[in-house]
C-alpha positions in Angstrom: 3.5 -24.6 -9.3 2.4 -25.2 -13.0 4.3 -27.3 -15.7 4.4 -26.4 -19.3 5.8 -28.3 -22.4 8.4 -26.8 -24.7 7.0 -26.8 -28.1 8.8 -27.5 -31.5 9.7 -24.0 -31.9 10.7 -23.5 -28.6 7.7 -22.1 -27.3 5.6 -22.3 -24.1 2.3 -21.2 -22.7 2.5 -19.2 -19.6 -0.6 -20.5 -17.7 -3.5 -18.2 -17.3 -3.3 -17.7 -13.6 0.0 -16.2 -14.1 -1.5 -14.1 -16.9 -4.2 -12.8 -15.0 -1.8 -12.1 -11.9 0.3 -10.1 -14.1 -2.7 -8.3 -15.8 -1.3 -9.4 -19.2 -3.0 -9.5 -22.4 -2.3 -11.1 -26.0 0.7 -9.2 -27.7 1.9 -7.7 -24.4 5.6 -8.1 -24.2 7.5 -10.2 -21.4 11.4 -9.7 -20.8 13.3 -12.9 -20.6 16.6 -13.5 -18.9 18.8 -16.2 -18.1 20.4 -15.8 -14.7 22.5 -18.6 -13.1 20.7 -21.2 -15.0 17.3 -20.0 -14.0 14.8 -18.4 -16.6 13.4 -15.2 -15.3 10.2 -13.7 -17.0 9.3 -10.2 -16.1 6.3 -8.2 -17.8 7.4 -5.2 -19.6 4.1 -3.1 -19.6 2.2 -4.3 -16.6 -1.1 -2.5 -15.5 -0.1 -2.7 -12.0 3.2 -0.7 -11.6 3.5 -0.4 -7.9 6.9 0.2 -6.5 8.3 -0.8 -3.1 7.3 2.8 -2.0 3.4 2.5 -2.5 3.8 -0.2 0.6 5.3 2.6 2.7 3.2 3.0 5.9 1.0 -0.1 5.4 1.4 -1.4 8.8 0.7 2.1 10.5 -0.9 1.7 13.7 -0.9 -2.1 13.6 1.1 -2.3 16.7 0.2 1.1 18.6 -0.4 4.8 17.6 2.4 6.1 19.7 6.1 4.9 20.1 5.3 3.9 23.9 2.3 1.9 22.5 4.6 0.0 20.2 7.3 -0.6 22.9 4.7 -1.9 25.3 3.2 -4.2 22.5 6.7 -5.6 22.0 7.5 -5.9 25.6 4.4 -8.0 26.0 5.0 -10.0 23.3 8.5 -10.9 24.5 7.3 -11.9 27.9 4.7 -14.1 26.5 7.5 -16.2 24.9 8.5 -19.3 26.7 12.0 -19.1 28.4 
């Protein structure tokens, strides 16, 4: 977590690691909201505009290829738990 200082005109500097993670450049815009006393900054024009749907299928095949394989995996995991 980074700590920033409020400047005389109410300005803050967003830490470079956040700017890099957001893929923001000088003059890009950030939406600012106050929700329940918390300031929320949201990049307006990010280069990385993934929606939640881009994560669909990300774990495909992780626990098995068929429903039977997946059921076997889950059953084995549950059997390994301490009782």
